[in-house]
C-alpha angles and dihedrals in degrees: 000000000000123000124229127182119209135183121223133188112252093256093054092045090053091047092053092046090051091054090052092046090054086068100241091112131040093220145342092277091057090051094048092047090051093049092048092047091052091048090051091049091049091052091049090050092048090052090050091051092049091051091048092049091048091050090049092049091050094048121098121267114259123239089215121099121227089257091052091052092049090051090050092049093047090050091052092053095057 
């Protein structure tokens, strides 16, 4: 595992240390890894959403009305 040193303002350092002191994380490194992992997951999800929206915008317009689609969905649930 690679090592990286970072500098934090006092307020952020205290915030991180508080999270560790709460017992959810074994140490500062565990906390930072978790935060970075969550950020990475959020970016991946945002990319997925963008791709899905683009695909939806490029798809053909349906001939079904909203009411028709609701009826179809309700029929599929039964």
